[in-house]
C-alpha positions in Angstrom: -18.9 26.8 -7.8 -21.1 27.9 -5.5 -23.5 24.9 -6.6 -20.4 22.5 -6.1 -19.9 23.8 -2.2 -23.8 23.3 -1.8 -23.6 19.8 -3.3 -21.0 19.0 -1.2 -23.0 20.5 2.2 -25.7 19.1 1.2 -24.3 15.1 0.9 -21.8 15.6 3.8 -25.2 17.0 6.1 -27.4 13.5 4.5 -24.5 11.4 6.0 -24.4 13.0 9.4 -28.4 13.1 9.6 -28.1 9.4 8.5 -24.9 7.7 10.7 -25.7 10.2 13.4 -23.0 9.7 16.1 -19.5 11.1 15.8 -16.4 9.4 16.5 -12.9 10.9 16.7 -9.6 9.3 17.1 -6.2 11.2 17.2 -3.7 9.4 15.1 -0.2 10.6 14.4 0.2 13.6 10.7 -3.5 13.9 10.3 -4.5 14.0 14.0 -8.0 13.8 14.8 -9.8 11.3 12.0 -13.6 10.9 12.4 -15.9 8.0 12.1 -19.7 8.0 12.3 -21.8 5.3 14.3 -21.4 2.4 11.3 -17.4 3.0 11.0 -17.1 2.8 14.2 -18.9 -0.3 14.5 -16.5 -1.2 11.9 -13.6 -0.4 13.4 -14.4 -2.6 16.3 -14.9 -5.3 14.2 -12.3 -8.5 15.1 -11.3 -8.5 11.3 -10.4 -5.1 11.6 -9.4 -4.8 15.1 -6.8 -7.8 14.1 -4.7 -4.5 12.2 -3.9 -3.8 15.9 -1.1 -6.4 15.9 0.1 -6.0 12.1 3.6 -3.7 12.1 3.7 -1.3 9.0 6.9 -2.2 8.7 7.6 -5.5 9.9 11.1 -5.6 12.0 12.6 -2.1 10.7 12.7 -1.4 14.3 15.9 -3.0 14.4 17.2 0.2 12.0 14.8 2.8 12.9 13.6 2.0 16.6 11.1 4.3 16.3 9.0 2.3 13.5 6.7 0.2 15.0 3.6 1.4 14.1 0.2 -0.8 12.7 -1.7 -1.4 9.9 -4.3 -0.1 12.0 -3.5 3.4 12.1 -2.1 4.0 8.6 -5.8 2.5 7.5 -7.4 5.2 9.8 -4.8 7.8 8.1 -5.7 6.4 4.5 -9.5 7.3 5.4 -8.6 10.7 6.1 -6.8 11.6 3.4 -9.3 9.7 0.9 -12.3 11.8 1.8 -10.4 14.7 1.4 -10.0 14.0 -2.2 -13.4 12.7 -2.9 -14.5 16.0 -1.1 -12.3 18.1 -3.5 -13.1 16.3 -6.7 -17.0 16.5 -5.6 -16.5 20.2 -5.0 -15.0 20.8 -8.3 -16.9 18.3 -10.7 -20.1 17.9 -8.8 -21.5 19.8 -11.4 -20.3 18.3 -14.3 -20.5 14.8 -13.0 -24.4 15.6 -12.5 -24.5 16.9 -16.4 -22.1 14.5 -18.0 -22.3 10.8 -15.7 -26.0 11.5 -14.4 -24.4 11.4 -11.1 -26.8 12.5 -8.2 -27.5 13.4 -4.7 -27.8 9.4 -3.9 -25.2 8.6 -6.1 -22.7 11.2 -4.9 -23.4 9.9 -1.6 -23.2 6.6 -2.2 -19.4 7.3 -3.8 -18.3 8.8 -0.6 -19.3 5.9 1.7 -17.5 3.1 -0.7 -14.3 5.4 -1.1 -14.2 5.9 2.9 -15.4 1.9 3.3 -12.8 1.0 0.8 -9.9 2.8 2.4 -10.4 2.2 6.1 -10.4 -1.6 5.1 -8.2 -2.1 2.2 -5.2 -3.0 4.4 -7.7 -6.2 6.3 -5.9 -8.5 4.4 -2.2 -8.2 5.4 -0.3 -11.3 6.5 2.1 -11.3 9.9 4.8 -8.9 9.0 2.6 -7.6 5.9 4.5 -7.8 2.7 7.3 -10.0 3.5 4.4 -13.0 4.1 3.3 -12.3 0.5 5.4 -15.3 -1.2 3.5 -17.8 1.5 0.1 -17.1 0.2 -1.4 -20.1 -1.9 -1.7 -20.6 -5.6 -5.3 -20.8 -6.4 -7.0 -21.7 -9.9 -3.2 -21.2 -11.2 -2.3 -17.8 -9.4 -1.1 -16.7 -6.4 -3.4 -15.2 -4.0 -2.5 -11.4 -2.5 -2.9 -9.7 0.2 -5.8 -7.8 -1.7 -7.3 -11.4 -2.2 -7.2 -11.8 1.0 -8.7 -8.5 2.0 -11.9 -8.4 -0.4 -12.8 -12.2 0.7 -12.9 -10.9 4.3 -14.6 -7.3 3.1 -16.8 -9.6 1.5 -17.7 -12.8 3.3 -16.0 -12.3 7.0 -17.7 -8.5 7.9 -20.7 -9.3 6.6 -22.2 -8.8 10.0 -20.9 -5.3 10.2 -21.5 -4.1 6.8 -24.3 -6.0 4.6 -26.3 -5.9 8.0 -25.8 -3.0 10.1 -28.8 -1.3 11.0 -27.5 2.2 9.7 -26.1 0.9 6.3 -29.9 -1.5 6.0 -32.0 2.3 6.7 -31.1 4.1 3.6 -27.8 3.2 1.7 -27.9 -0.6 1.8 -24.1 -1.5 0.6 -22.9 -5.1 0.4 -19.6 -6.2 1.7 -19.2 -7.6 -1.8 -19.9 -3.7 -3.3 -17.2 -2.4 -1.3 -14.8 -5.2 -2.0 -15.2 -5.1 -5.1 -15.0 -1.6 -6.5 -11.7 -1.5 -4.0 -10.4 -4.2 -6.7 -11.7 -2.7 -9.1 -14.9 -5.0 -10.4 -17.3 -4.6 -12.7 -19.8 -5.4 -10.0 -20.2 -1.8 -9.1 -21.6 1.0 -10.7 -19.0 2.0 -13.8 -19.3 5.6 -12.6 -18.6 5.0 -8.9 -15.2 3.3 -10.5 -14.2 6.9 -11.6 -13.1 7.4 -7.6 -11.4 3.8 -7.1 -8.2 5.9 -8.1 -8.4 7.3 -4.4 -8.2 4.2 -3.1 -5.9 2.1 -6.0 -3.4 4.1 -8.2 -0.5 5.9 -8.5 -2.1 8.9 -7.0 -3.6 7.2 -4.0 -4.6 8.2 -0.3 -2.9 5.1 1.0 0.4 5.6 -0.8 -0.2 10.2 0.5 -0.5 8.2 3.7 2.3 5.9 4.3 5.0 8.3 2.9 4.3 10.4 5.5 3.6 7.9 8.6 6.4 5.7 7.9 8.5 8.6 7.6 7.3 10.1 11.0 8.0 6.7 12.9 11.2 6.2 11.1 12.2 9.5 12.5 13.7 10.4 8.8 12.5 13.3 6.4 12.9 11.4 3.6 8.8 11.0 2.7 7.8 14.8 3.3 6.0 16.3 0.7 3.6 18.9 -0.1 0.1 16.4 0.4 -2.1 20.4 1.2 -0.7 21.2 -2.1 -1.1 17.9 -3.9 -4.9 17.9 -2.7 -5.5 21.2 -3.2 -4.9 21.0 -7.4 -6.9 17.3 -7.6 -9.0 17.1 -10.4 -10.9 14.7 -13.0 -9.3 14.6 -16.6 -10.2 12.9 -19.9 -7.5 10.6 -20.7 -7.1 7.4 -23.5 -6.6 4.5 -21.9 -7.2 0.8 -24.1 -8.6 2.7 -27.0 -11.7 4.3 -25.0 -12.1 7.4 -23.4 -12.1 7.7 -19.7 -11.6 9.9 -16.1 -9.1 9.7 -14.0 -7.7 11.5 -11.2 -5.1 14.1 -11.9 -3.3 17.7 -10.8 -3.7 20.8 -12.1 -0.8 22.2 -13.3 0.3 24.5 -10.9 0.8 21.4 -8.8 3.3 20.1 -11.2 5.8 19.9 -8.8 4.2 19.0 -5.7 3.6 15.4 -7.9 7.3 15.7 -8.8 8.0 15.5 -4.9 5.5 13.0 -4.4 7.4 10.6 -6.6 10.8 11.7 -5.4 9.8 11.2 -2.0 9.1 7.6 -2.8 12.3 7.3 -4.5 14.3 8.4 -1.1 11.8 6.1 1.0 12.8 3.2 -1.2 16.1 3.7 -0.8 16.7 4.7 2.9 14.1 2.5 4.3 11.7 0.2 2.2 14.7 -1.4 0.9 17.7 -0.9 3.5 19.9 -3.1 3.6 19.6 -4.4 7.3 15.6 -4.2 6.4 15.5 -7.1 4.0 18.1 -9.4 6.2 14.7 -9.0 8.7 12.5 -9.5 6.1 14.1 -12.8 5.1 14.8 -14.0 8.6 11.2 -12.7 9.5 9.6 -15.1 6.2 11.4 -17.8 7.4 10.3 -17.7 10.4 6.7 -17.2 9.4 7.3 -20.2 6.9 8.0 -22.6 9.9 5.4 -21.2 12.0 2.6 -22.6 9.8 3.8 -26.2 9.0 3.1 -28.6 7.7 2.9 -27.0 4.5 4.5 -23.4 5.2 1.6 -21.9 3.3 -1.0 -19.6 4.4 -4.6 -20.3 4.6 -6.5 -21.0 1.8 -9.3 -16.9 1.5 -12.2 -18.1 -0.3 -12.8 -20.8 2.4 -14.8 -20.1 5.9 -12.1 -22.3 7.4 -9.2 -21.2 5.5 -10.8 -17.1 6.7 -11.0 -18.2 10.4 -7.5 -19.2 10.0 -5.8 -16.9 8.7 -7.5 -14.0 11.2 -5.5 -16.1 14.2 -2.6 -15.6 12.1 -1.1 -11.7 13.0 2.6 -10.9 14.5 1.9 -12.3 17.6 1.4 -15.2 16.8 4.7 -15.4 15.2 6.6 -13.3 18.2 5.2 -16.3 19.9 7.0 -18.6 17.6 10.3 -16.8 17.4 10.3 -16.7 20.9 10.2 -20.4 21.7 12.1 -21.8 18.1 15.6 -22.7 18.1 15.7 -22.1 14.5 18.9 -19.8 12.8 15.9 -17.3 11.9 14.7 -16.9 14.8 17.9 -16.7 16.6 19.1 -14.1 14.3 15.9 -11.7 15.0 16.3 -12.5 19.4 20.2 -11.5 18.8 19.8 -8.7 16.3 22.7 -11.4 14.8 21.3 -11.3 10.7 22.8 -12.2 8.2 25.0 -9.7 6.1 25.1 -8.3 3.0 28.7 -9.1 1.4 27.9 -7.9 -2.4 25.7 -5.4 -4.0 25.1 -4.2 -7.4 24.9 -0.6 -8.7 21.0 0.8 -8.6 20.5 0.8 -11.9 22.6 -2.6 -13.0 23.0 -3.2 -16.7 22.9 -6.8 -18.4 26.5 -7.7 -17.3 26.4 -6.4 -14.0 23.9 -9.0 -13.3 25.3 -11.3 -15.0 28.4 -11.4 -13.0 26.0 -10.9 -9.7 24.1 -14.3 -10.2 28.1 -15.9 -11.1 28.9 -14.7 -7.9 26.1 -16.0 -6.2 25.8 -19.5 -7.3 29.6 -19.7 -6.4 28.8 -18.7 -3.0 26.2 -21.4 -2.9 28.8 -24.3 -4.4 30.8 -23.4 -1.4 28.2 -23.6 1.0 28.3 -20.2 2.0 24.1 -19.9 2.8 24.2 -17.4 0.4 20.5 -15.3 -0.8 19.8 -12.5 -2.3 17.8 -9.9 -2.3 15.8 -8.3 -5.3 15.1 -4.4 -6.1 12.9 -5.2 -9.4 10.1 -3.8 -8.3 9.4 -0.3 -9.7 8.6 2.6 -7.6 7.5 4.5 -10.0 5.2 2.9 -13.0 5.4 5.3 -16.5 2.9 4.9 -19.2 -0.9 4.5 -18.9 -1.1 3.8 -15.0 1.3 7.0 -14.1 0.4 10.4 -12.5 -1.4 12.7 -14.9 -1.0 16.6 -15.4 -4.2 18.7 -16.7 -3.8 20.8 -19.5 -5.9 23.8 -18.0 -7.1 24.6 -14.9 -10.4 25.4 -16.0 -13.3 22.9 -14.0 -16.1 24.4 -16.8 -14.9 21.2 -18.6 -12.8 17.6 -18.4 -9.3 18.9 -19.4 -7.6 16.6 -21.0 -4.6 14.8 -19.1 -1.1 14.4 -20.3 1.3 11.8 -18.3 4.0 12.9 -16.0 6.5 12.0 -17.6 5.7 13.7 -20.6 5.7 17.3 -19.0 8.4 16.3 -15.9 11.9 16.4 -17.2 12.6 14.9 -13.7 10.1 12.5 -13.5 10.7 11.7 -17.3 14.6 10.9 -16.4 12.8 8.1 -13.9 15.0 4.6 -14.3 13.7 1.8 -12.5 15.9 0.3 -9.8 18.0 -3.6 -10.3 19.7 -3.6 -7.9 20.5 -6.4 -6.2 22.6 -7.6 -2.8 24.2 -10.7 -1.4 24.2 -12.0 2.1 25.1 -14.9 3.9 25.3 -15.9 7.7 27.0 -13.4 10.5 29.4 -16.6 10.9 30.4 -16.6 7.2 31.0 -13.1 6.4 34.9 -13.1 6.0 34.8 -16.3 4.2 32.2 -14.9 1.8 34.2 -11.7 1.2 37.7 -13.8 0.7 36.1 -15.7 -2.0 34.5 -13.0 -3.8 37.6 -11.3 -3.5 39.5 -13.5 -4.8 37.5 -13.9 -7.6 38.6 -10.1 -8.7 35.0 -8.8 -8.3 34.6 -4.6 -7.5 31.5 -5.1 -5.5 32.4 -6.8 -2.0 31.6 -4.7 1.1 33.7 -6.7 4.1 
């Protein structure tokens, strides 16, 4: 243990010597976030500064007035949490990683830097209104581009001046933007050993989720997303698991932290139901996406990130770009946002709808559309926790003398084992048609009308 602590201290001291100056930014939830000179220049780069103009929760302020925080603030929080995760794992397993995986100080230093940069830059590819604009991203080679693809291309191509060519990086580490993007996206362009740290920035137990649950709760003024982050960080370990019939290491939780892990996934459930899939928020997501589609005419599709022209055009698109369009537009969706006259929910299924209920929902939806109700449906089919090989793992013991075996949380937790995906559906219509739609639903004898 003393050797591990000394190795951590040595790595941090090397980082300080190489990157010299220290800069502090105070953000809600975590307090002061520390950056070195290189990271400070990255934060001040136009690609990252754009995140000041991308809201974390789009138009959630219509329900929770305090939720106007940005991806800029969140990204700094993810950097902070990711660094803590790396340092805990290195302190506990540094000796083992040296013996079994041939990690030396240089490779650990490189890994720590990749984790910090990937955590800091993971959201630079978000569209205006964050996730609300993802359906407008282009299809390239038969696959719809997502915000991670935008992030990867912006990191690899549009930030070369501040990553690849930065003088402090060239003096020692020689990390490229493409390497950072590959690490973040889990591509094999990075050393296979370093990919054991990728779960820190992209996984069921990643720094992204750990930060946004606490941050979104804080700004919304709710307690649904609070969980024991200190206990989770303290009990992080590497475990051995079998994936695709091949053994590997995954980040997991010691047995003593199991209840904290349960608390985290329950926090995700409560936040999903009360904030992310809240009925009025979904209406504003719908209006916002429609306004964005109108703002990027003629084709209503966001630029292709694989071209320099597309990336430059995309970087000019942020929430301010969209707000200006909304303010000058006379569209019904823009007016709904400006006048707080959003579409209204007229029907919803239960949270875990069965096939019969979903069929009934589709029948009602079809009927309303045939009657000219301008009805649309919100879908909660995205799971807030995945079981199987991608879920949180629990170590079988707390010894750090060797890598423990890991078991999926759903196999050791009765609470997690009973988790079921939300399959809720809602039907919305314009405010002026709410009563007519409710009457039609009532005539049909449907028991889920809400008007």
